[in-house]
Backbone bond lengths (Angstrom), bond angles and torsions (degrees), N, CA, C in turn:
res aa  C-N    CA-C-N  psi(-1)  N-CA   C-N-CA  omega(-1)  CA-C   N-CA-C  phi
1 M - - - 1.422 - - 1.530 109.26 -
2 A 1.282 115.65 127.98 1.453 122.17 -177.92 1.517 109.91 -92.61
3 L 1.316 114.47 124.32 1.473 119.09 177.63 1.534 109.23 -96.68
4 K 1.309 116.00 132.14 1.461 120.99 179.04 1.527 109.28 -109.48
5 R 1.260 113.65 145.63 1.470 118.31 175.21 1.519 109.37 -79.02
6 R 1.286 114.74 139.44 1.456 117.95 178.57 1.534 111.21 -87.88
7 N 1.328 118.13 -32.05 1.471 121.64 -179.52 1.523 109.25 -101.99
8 K 1.292 114.75 128.22 1.450 119.06 176.85 1.533 108.73 -94.81
9 V 1.312 117.32 137.19 1.462 122.61 177.38 1.527 107.79 -90.03
10 E 1.349 114.67 125.46 1.455 119.50 179.97 1.531 109.46 -99.26
11 A 1.306 117.63 148.36 1.462 122.66 -178.14 1.526 111.97 -88.10
12 T 1.299 120.41 3.45 1.463 123.40 -179.40 1.525 109.54 -107.06
13 F 1.335 114.78 164.91 1.461 119.35 174.47 1.520 108.29 -137.53
14 A 1.306 116.45 162.24 1.458 121.72 -174.88 1.535 109.93 -82.38
15 M 1.307 116.69 124.30 1.463 122.11 179.35 1.521 112.45 -86.62
16 S 1.280 119.28 -11.54 1.465 121.19 -173.67 1.526 111.84 -63.50
17 S 1.311 118.65 -38.11 1.460 119.19 179.57 1.527 111.13 -69.76
18 M 1.330 118.17 -33.84 1.454 120.62 178.37 1.527 110.99 -70.75
19 T 1.304 118.98 -39.28 1.462 120.92 177.86 1.528 111.02 -67.52
20 D 1.315 117.44 -34.78 1.462 120.49 175.03 1.528 110.49 -62.57
21 L 1.297 116.90 -42.91 1.454 121.79 -179.69 1.527 110.83 -65.02
22 I 1.310 118.07 -43.91 1.465 121.79 179.21 1.522 110.47 -65.15
23 F 1.335 117.47 -39.64 1.462 120.97 177.51 1.526 110.75 -62.42
24 L 1.316 117.92 -42.65 1.469 121.17 179.46 1.532 111.36 -66.07
25 L 1.330 117.76 -40.14 1.461 120.33 177.21 1.525 111.40 -65.12
26 L 1.325 116.45 -42.17 1.454 120.12 177.94 1.530 110.78 -61.91
27 L 1.302 116.71 -44.03 1.462 121.65 178.56 1.525 110.66 -61.83
28 F 1.314 117.28 -42.08 1.467 121.81 179.26 1.531 110.72 -61.78
29 F 1.342 118.59 -47.25 1.452 120.74 -177.44 1.524 112.23 -69.31
30 V 1.321 117.88 -33.72 1.465 120.30 176.89 1.525 109.84 -66.63
31 M 1.306 116.93 -44.02 1.470 120.34 179.63 1.524 111.14 -67.02
32 A 1.322 117.73 -40.77 1.466 121.29 -178.60 1.525 111.19 -67.98
33 S 1.323 117.95 -35.34 1.464 119.73 -178.00 1.520 112.04 -73.93
34 T 1.324 118.83 -29.68 1.462 120.24 178.85 1.516 111.65 -79.35
35 M 1.315 118.40 -20.29 1.463 120.51 -179.43 1.521 112.44 -81.71
36 S 1.323 118.21 -27.92 1.464 120.27 -178.91 1.517 109.09 -84.73
37 S 1.328 116.29 139.09 1.461 120.64 177.52 1.522 108.19 -109.75
38 P 1.330 117.97 126.95 1.458 120.22 -179.12 1.521 111.05 -72.62
39 N 1.326 115.61 155.38 1.465 121.03 176.72 1.524 107.84 -87.41
40 D 1.320 115.87 98.71 1.449 121.12 -179.41 1.518 109.79 -94.66
41 I 1.310 114.81 147.02 1.455 120.57 174.21 1.518 107.30 -96.41
42 K 1.314 116.19 125.06 1.458 120.78 179.32 1.527 108.45 -81.77
43 I 1.328 116.48 120.59 1.455 122.09 -178.81 1.516 108.54 -124.29
44 N 1.312 116.09 129.86 1.459 120.84 175.34 1.520 107.84 -85.59
45 L 1.314 116.38 108.87 1.452 121.54 -179.48 1.515 109.99 -87.61
46 P 1.337 117.56 147.34 1.463 119.22 178.64 1.517 111.18 -67.86
47 Q 1.323 115.13 146.77 1.455 120.21 -179.64 1.520 109.19 -117.43
48 S 1.301 115.20 146.73 1.454 121.12 -178.94 1.519 109.90 -89.32
49 S 1.318 115.56 147.93 1.458 120.08 174.83 1.527 108.06 -140.79
50 A 1.301 116.41 156.78 1.459 121.22 -177.34 1.527 111.98 -78.76
51 K 1.318 117.74 -17.15 1.455 121.56 -178.81 1.524 110.22 -73.32
52 T 1.320 114.75 152.97 1.452 119.25 172.29 1.520 107.27 -90.38
53 S 1.305 115.98 130.75 1.455 118.96 -177.70 1.528 109.87 -101.58
54 T 1.312 115.13 158.54 1.450 119.59 176.80 1.514 109.19 -71.44
55 R 1.286 116.48 156.39 1.456 120.49 -178.11 1.524 109.45 -71.62
56 Q 1.306 115.67 129.40 1.460 120.24 179.64 1.519 109.61 -99.70
57 V 1.314 114.58 152.35 1.456 120.51 178.02 1.514 108.31 -76.95
58 V 1.316 116.34 131.89 1.455 121.46 179.82 1.519 108.12 -116.41
59 A 1.307 115.56 122.38 1.458 120.81 172.45 1.514 107.23 -102.37
60 K 1.322 116.71 117.62 1.455 121.19 -179.16 1.520 108.63 -95.49
61 V 1.323 115.48 123.36 1.458 121.55 176.59 1.525 107.13 -113.89
62 S 1.325 116.27 122.20 1.463 121.26 179.82 1.525 109.12 -118.32
63 I 1.334 115.14 139.74 1.467 120.91 176.57 1.522 106.47 -125.05
64 D 1.333 116.51 120.47 1.466 118.94 -178.41 1.527 110.28 -86.64
65 N 1.341 116.04 -178.86 1.466 120.43 -175.21 1.519 113.16 -70.02
66 L 1.342 118.61 -12.95 1.468 121.56 177.15 1.526 112.23 -94.11
67 G 1.338 116.92 -3.03 1.459 121.01 179.67 1.519 113.27 89.73
68 N 1.333 118.10 12.37 1.463 122.12 177.73 1.527 109.45 -81.05
69 Y 1.336 115.68 137.68 1.460 121.69 -179.61 1.527 109.63 -99.19
70 F 1.349 115.63 140.02 1.452 122.55 175.24 1.517 107.62 -133.11
71 V 1.340 116.54 137.76 1.459 120.44 178.50 1.520 108.97 -126.82
72 A 1.322 115.30 148.69 1.456 121.88 176.19 1.517 107.55 -146.71
73 L 1.306 115.72 142.07 1.457 121.74 179.16 1.520 107.81 -106.76
74 G 1.329 116.33 117.89 1.453 120.74 -178.92 1.516 111.31 67.61
75 K 1.349 115.58 -124.83 1.465 119.89 -178.60 1.526 112.30 -102.92
76 E 1.312 116.45 17.93 1.460 120.17 178.09 1.517 110.64 -68.72
77 K 1.317 115.32 164.88 1.461 121.42 177.30 1.533 108.72 -76.65
78 P 1.352 118.68 136.83 1.464 120.80 -179.11 1.534 112.01 -62.44
79 V 1.329 114.52 141.47 1.461 122.10 -179.85 1.525 107.82 -120.73
80 A 1.339 116.43 137.49 1.465 120.61 177.76 1.523 109.63 -68.57
81 I 1.333 114.55 142.28 1.462 120.54 -179.08 1.523 108.17 -143.77
82 A 1.316 115.87 148.75 1.469 120.26 177.52 1.527 108.61 -75.67
83 P 1.338 118.02 146.98 1.476 120.09 -178.79 1.529 113.36 -57.68
84 E 1.333 117.31 -34.65 1.472 119.03 -179.52 1.523 112.31 -74.97
85 D 1.344 118.82 -17.22 1.464 121.97 177.78 1.524 112.72 -90.05
86 L 1.313 117.30 -3.34 1.469 120.42 -177.07 1.528 111.61 -67.39
87 E 1.316 117.28 -43.99 1.469 120.65 -177.60 1.522 112.05 -62.25
88 P 1.337 120.19 -49.40 1.475 118.42 178.14 1.528 113.03 -63.00
89 Y 1.328 116.76 -33.77 1.467 120.52 179.50 1.534 110.61 -64.53
90 L 1.333 116.62 -49.50 1.464 119.86 -179.86 1.525 111.79 -66.06
91 C 1.326 116.48 -35.50 1.466 120.78 179.14 1.533 110.47 -65.18
92 S 1.325 117.02 -41.61 1.473 119.73 -179.96 1.533 111.43 -66.94
93 I 1.328 117.01 -35.66 1.463 119.91 177.94 1.518 110.41 -69.07
94 Q 1.330 116.91 -39.17 1.458 119.84 -178.42 1.520 111.19 -68.05
95 Q 1.320 118.01 -31.16 1.460 120.09 177.81 1.526 111.35 -66.12
96 Q 1.333 116.58 -29.10 1.461 120.37 177.30 1.524 111.18 -74.46
97 D 1.343 116.82 -39.23 1.465 121.28 -178.21 1.528 108.69 -144.14
98 S 1.327 117.00 114.01 1.472 120.79 -175.66 1.525 113.20 -77.80
99 S 1.347 117.73 -11.57 1.462 119.66 -180.00 1.530 111.73 -92.05
100 M 1.314 116.81 20.80 1.452 122.21 -177.22 1.523 111.17 -74.00
101 Y 1.320 115.02 148.64 1.457 118.85 169.47 1.515 109.61 -133.66
102 V 1.330 115.36 159.68 1.456 122.79 -174.26 1.517 108.90 -109.00
103 A 1.330 115.93 128.84 1.463 121.79 173.01 1.523 106.91 -102.21
104 L 1.315 116.32 118.40 1.468 121.38 -175.38 1.520 109.61 -104.66
105 H 1.324 115.90 119.80 1.467 123.06 175.93 1.524 106.26 -112.35
106 A 1.332 117.22 115.03 1.462 120.65 -178.13 1.517 110.07 -126.39
107 D 1.329 115.95 138.99 1.457 121.43 176.68 1.519 109.34 -68.97
108 Q 1.316 116.96 147.30 1.464 120.56 -176.84 1.529 113.19 -71.48
109 D 1.329 118.30 -14.86 1.460 120.70 -176.57 1.525 114.06 -94.39
110 I 1.335 118.44 -3.20 1.459 119.27 -179.09 1.523 110.74 -81.30
111 A 1.332 115.37 162.88 1.463 120.50 177.76 1.525 109.18 -69.89
112 Y 1.317 115.38 145.25 1.462 121.33 -176.79 1.527 111.56 -64.30
113 K 1.323 117.18 -25.30 1.470 120.01 -178.24 1.526 111.63 -64.90
114 E 1.335 118.10 -25.86 1.463 120.65 177.69 1.525 110.39 -68.69
115 V 1.315 116.52 -39.12 1.470 120.64 177.11 1.522 109.77 -67.63
116 V 1.322 116.48 -41.88 1.463 120.88 -179.41 1.524 110.91 -64.28
117 R 1.325 117.40 -32.56 1.475 120.70 178.38 1.528 109.93 -60.67
118 V 1.332 117.16 -46.19 1.464 120.83 179.64 1.527 110.40 -67.00
119 L 1.334 117.10 -40.63 1.468 120.56 179.04 1.527 111.18 -63.59
120 D 1.332 117.47 -37.79 1.466 120.53 178.56 1.528 111.61 -66.18
121 I 1.335 116.14 -41.47 1.465 119.60 178.69 1.530 109.99 -62.79
122 A 1.322 116.68 -45.26 1.465 120.31 -180.00 1.521 111.37 -64.71
123 N 1.314 117.39 -38.91 1.458 121.01 178.97 1.527 111.04 -67.62
124 Q 1.313 117.03 -38.12 1.461 121.17 -179.11 1.529 111.42 -62.61
125 Y 1.324 116.95 -38.22 1.460 121.21 -179.55 1.526 113.11 -99.41
126 K 1.331 116.47 11.87 1.466 123.31 176.49 1.532 112.45 56.25
127 M 1.321 115.18 47.62 1.460 121.58 176.32 1.519 108.74 -96.70
128 K 1.314 115.63 150.98 1.478 119.84 174.09 1.522 107.83 -82.15
129 V 1.327 115.43 142.64 1.467 120.32 -177.60 1.522 109.67 -124.75
130 V 1.328 115.75 136.26 1.454 122.82 173.26 1.511 105.98 -120.59
131 I 1.335 116.77 122.62 1.454 120.83 177.74 1.519 107.20 -94.00
132 A 1.313 116.37 114.86 1.455 122.13 -175.57 1.528 109.81 -96.46
133 T 1.323 116.46 137.85 1.457 121.35 178.14 1.513 109.60 -130.91
134 K 1.337 115.42 160.30 1.464 121.66 176.77 1.512 108.74 -129.35
135 R 1.315 116.26 156.94 1.456 120.60 173.02 1.493 109.54 -85.56
């Protein structure tokens, strides 16, 4: 007596449940990404204008990898200065010319607090700051 199987086994499977799952995951990630707000740093970028501007005084502050401070006014040669003497130096220059801005050159290996010290001094006296970097 030959016995026959009543249920046939098929080699395919239904993709509809998998596509539903992928659609729900995609929907979840799209909704979750629009709800989170990234922490952006607001930076005032320089803008170009067609007018010729008067020459501004540039105070260059450099910090090397050992934490030594150097300052130069315009195209002068940089001079070593103690960190506590930086504030009076920048203040005296700003009193001579209020349109002064500070160009900050800092080594990548120094502590971030050294950069913040210069930024705080410039902010306190309402000076413009340009952070200069090199490759």
